[in-house]
TIPA-254621 format. One line per field, with one value per atom (N, C-alpha, C): residue number from 1; chain; x, y, z. Coordinates in Angstrom, 2 decimals, always signed. Example, Ala and Ser with C-alpha at 12.3 -4.5 7.8 and 13.67 -1.06 7.14 Angstrom:
BEGIN
seq	c(1,1,1,2,2,2)
mol	c(A,A,A,A,A,A)
X	c(+13.19,+12.30,+13.20,+12.85,+13.67,+12.90)
Y	c(-5.69,-4.50,-3.30,-2.25,-1.06,+0.03)
Z	c(+7.80,+7.80,+7.80,+7.08,+7.14,+7.87)
***
This chain:
BEGIN
seq	c(1,1,1,2,2,2,3,3,3,4,4,4,5,5,5,6,6,6,7,7,7,8,8,8,9,9,9,10,10,10,11,11,11,12,12,12,13,13,13,14,14,14,15,15,15,16,16,16,17,17,17,18,18,18,19,19,19,20,20,20,21,21,21,22,22,22,23,23,23,24,24,24,25,25,25,26,26,26,27,27,27,28,28,28,29,29,29,30,30,30,31,31,31,32,32,32,33,33,33,34,34,34,35,35,35,36,36,36,37,37,37,38,38,38,39,39,39,40,40,40,41,41,41,42,42,42,43,43,43,44,44,44,45,45,45,46,46,46,47,47,47,48,48,48,49,49,49,50,50,50,51,51,51,52,52,52,53,53,53,54,54,54,55,55,55,56,56,56,57,57,57,58,58,58,59,59,59,60,60,60,61,61,61,62,62,62,63,63,63,64,64,64,65,65,65,66,66,66,67,67,67,68,68,68,69,69,69,70,70,70,71,71,71,72,72,72,73,73,73)
mol	c(A,A,A,A,A,A,A,A,A,A,A,A,A,A,A,A,A,A,A,A,A,A,A,A,A,A,A,A,A,A,A,A,A,A,A,A,A,A,A,A,A,A,A,A,A,A,A,A,A,A,A,A,A,A,A,A,A,A,A,A,A,A,A,A,A,A,A,A,A,A,A,A,A,A,A,A,A,A,A,A,A,A,A,A,A,A,A,A,A,A,A,A,A,A,A,A,A,A,A,A,A,A,A,A,A,A,A,A,A,A,A,A,A,A,A,A,A,A,A,A,A,A,A,A,A,A,A,A,A,A,A,A,A,A,A,A,A,A,A,A,A,A,A,A,A,A,A,A,A,A,A,A,A,A,A,A,A,A,A,A,A,A,A,A,A,A,A,A,A,A,A,A,A,A,A,A,A,A,A,A,A,A,A,A,A,A,A,A,A,A,A,A,A,A,A,A,A,A,A,A,A,A,A,A,A,A,A,A,A,A,A,A,A,A,A,A,A,A,A)
X	c(-0.53,-1.56,-1.41,-1.43,-1.32,-2.65,-2.60,-3.82,-4.21,-5.50,-5.96,-6.58,-6.70,-7.30,-8.78,-9.27,-10.69,-11.39,-12.46,-13.20,-14.48,-15.13,-16.42,-17.46,-17.43,-18.38,-18.15,-16.89,-16.59,-17.23,-17.22,-17.83,-19.33,-19.98,-21.40,-21.63,-20.81,-20.95,-20.67,-19.63,-19.30,-20.40,-20.98,-22.10,-23.29,-23.57,-24.68,-24.43,-23.23,-22.89,-22.96,-22.44,-22.48,-23.93,-24.79,-26.21,-26.85,-26.57,-27.14,-26.65,-25.37,-24.83,-25.41,-25.52,-26.12,-27.56,-28.33,-29.71,-29.74,-28.82,-28.77,-28.49,-27.56,-27.25,-28.46,-29.07,-30.24,-31.39,-31.61,-32.74,-32.40,-31.18,-30.74,-30.79,-30.25,-30.23,-29.15,-29.47,-28.47,-27.68,-28.28,-27.60,-27.95,-26.96,-27.20,-26.91,-27.87,-27.69,-27.58,-26.50,-26.28,-26.47,-27.53,-27.84,-27.83,-26.71,-26.69,-27.50,-28.39,-29.20,-28.88,-28.40,-28.08,-28.89,-29.84,-30.66,-30.37,-31.17,-30.95,-30.59,-31.52,-31.29,-31.38,-31.40,-31.63,-30.48,-29.99,-29.00,-29.53,-29.59,-30.08,-29.22,-29.23,-28.64,-29.74,-30.10,-31.14,-30.45,-30.82,-30.29,-31.42,-31.10,-32.09,-31.49,-32.36,-31.98,-32.70,-32.01,-32.68,-32.91,-34.18,-34.59,-35.52,-35.18,-35.98,-36.25,-35.25,-35.36,-36.08,-36.54,-37.29,-36.44,-36.28,-35.52,-36.43,-36.04,-36.87,-36.09,-36.73,-36.12,-36.11,-34.95,-34.87,-34.45,-33.82,-33.40,-33.16,-33.36,-33.06,-32.42,-31.28,-30.57,-30.56,-30.94,-31.00,-29.79,-29.66,-28.51,-28.30,-29.36,-29.22,-28.67,-28.71,-28.21,-26.69,-26.10,-24.64,-24.13,-24.90,-24.48,-24.19,-25.07,-24.91,-23.66,-23.44,-22.25,-20.98,-20.95,-19.78,-19.64,-20.76,-20.71,-20.32,-20.78,-20.54,-19.27,-18.66,-17.42,-16.21)
Y	c(-69.07,-70.09,-70.81,-72.12,-72.91,-72.94,-72.86,-72.99,-74.45,-74.71,-76.09,-76.34,-77.59,-78.00,-77.66,-77.08,-76.77,-77.99,-78.43,-79.61,-79.19,-80.13,-79.80,-79.34,-79.89,-79.46,-78.00,-77.57,-76.16,-75.25,-75.68,-74.89,-74.74,-75.80,-75.73,-74.72,-74.80,-73.89,-72.45,-72.25,-70.90,-70.33,-71.16,-70.72,-70.31,-71.08,-70.78,-69.44,-69.26,-68.02,-66.84,-67.02,-65.96,-65.57,-66.57,-66.31,-65.51,-65.89,-65.19,-63.74,-63.53,-62.17,-61.33,-61.90,-61.17,-60.78,-61.70,-61.38,-60.28,-60.32,-59.31,-57.92,-57.84,-56.56,-56.07,-56.94,-56.58,-56.09,-56.74,-56.40,-55.33,-54.77,-53.70,-54.13,-55.29,-55.89,-55.20,-54.96,-54.36,-55.41,-56.58,-57.66,-59.01,-59.90,-61.30,-62.13,-62.94,-63.82,-65.26,-65.94,-67.35,-68.10,-68.86,-69.52,-71.03,-71.67,-73.13,-73.65,-74.57,-75.18,-76.67,-77.12,-78.53,-79.05,-79.90,-80.53,-82.03,-82.79,-84.23,-84.90,-84.96,-85.62,-84.66,-83.38,-82.40,-81.40,-81.16,-80.11,-79.20,-77.92,-76.96,-75.70,-74.98,-73.66,-72.74,-71.77,-70.81,-69.50,-68.94,-67.65,-66.63,-65.54,-64.48,-63.16,-62.30,-60.95,-59.95,-58.87,-57.75,-56.68,-56.40,-55.39,-54.42,-53.14,-52.11,-52.46,-53.00,-53.31,-54.60,-55.33,-56.57,-57.76,-58.75,-59.95,-60.96,-61.39,-62.29,-63.55,-64.70,-65.95,-65.93,-66.25,-66.27,-67.62,-68.45,-69.76,-70.69,-71.98,-73.00,-74.18,-74.61,-75.74,-76.83,-78.04,-79.15,-80.05,-80.93,-81.84,-82.63,-83.02,-83.85,-83.08,-81.76,-80.96,-80.92,-81.06,-80.98,-79.64,-78.58,-77.25,-77.18,-77.73,-77.66,-78.40,-79.56,-80.33,-79.53,-78.84,-78.04,-76.82,-76.21,-74.99,-75.24,-76.36,-76.62,-77.42,-77.98,-78.75,-77.88)
Z	c(+97.09,+97.01,+95.66,+95.69,+94.46,+93.74,+92.40,+91.60,+91.56,+91.53,+91.44,+90.08,+89.72,+88.46,+88.46,+87.36,+87.23,+86.65,+87.32,+86.88,+86.16,+85.43,+84.80,+85.81,+87.02,+88.06,+88.43,+88.40,+88.69,+87.65,+86.39,+85.34,+85.58,+86.02,+86.36,+87.49,+88.52,+89.66,+89.24,+88.46,+88.01,+87.12,+86.28,+85.44,+86.28,+87.32,+88.22,+88.93,+89.46,+90.15,+89.19,+87.99,+86.98,+86.65,+86.52,+86.24,+87.37,+88.61,+89.77,+89.80,+89.57,+89.60,+88.47,+87.27,+86.15,+86.46,+87.04,+87.42,+88.46,+89.40,+90.46,+89.88,+88.95,+88.31,+87.53,+86.75,+85.94,+86.81,+87.96,+88.83,+89.86,+89.78,+90.69,+92.16,+92.40,+93.74,+94.59,+95.86,+96.75,+97.52,+97.79,+98.52,+97.88,+97.88,+97.51,+98.75,+99.17,+100.33,+99.85,+100.21,+99.90,+101.21,+101.33,+102.60,+102.47,+102.84,+102.85,+104.03,+103.77,+104.82,+104.85,+105.98,+106.13,+107.31,+107.02,+108.05,+108.02,+108.71,+108.83,+107.49,+106.58,+105.29,+104.12,+104.39,+103.33,+103.29,+102.09,+101.89,+100.78,+101.07,+100.10,+100.16,+99.06,+99.02,+98.53,+99.36,+98.97,+98.64,+97.50,+97.08,+97.21,+97.91,+98.10,+97.64,+97.06,+96.67,+97.56,+97.93,+98.59,+97.52,+97.28,+96.29,+97.00,+96.96,+97.63,+99.09,+99.77,+101.18,+101.52,+100.50,+100.73,+100.28,+101.16,+100.85,+100.15,+98.95,+98.15,+97.76,+97.88,+97.41,+95.88,+95.30,+93.84,+93.28,+94.10,+93.60,+94.78,+94.52,+95.53,+94.80,+95.30,+94.72,+95.78,+95.40,+96.36,+96.24,+97.21,+97.29,+96.01,+95.36,+94.17,+92.97,+93.03,+91.92,+91.93,+90.76,+90.62,+91.11,+90.87,+91.27,+92.75,+93.54,+95.00,+95.44,+94.88,+95.24,+94.94,+93.80,+93.44,+94.32,+94.69,+95.49,+96.93,+97.50,+98.90,+99.17,+98.16,+98.35,+98.18)
***
């Protein structure tokens, strides 16, 4: 597989993912759920953690956020 050029948007996405993983480790999360939601005019990415068997919303990124564009492209 060829390596591709890393863009500034990739750094934003990687920072976001790193933050989510660090929070998950700190909070002793058993599962991380990444749920892209694409509806008519709305694009979102919802991040959920499972803690003690309960699934909890922890972050939501919308279409206008640079992070979402980097994560979904």
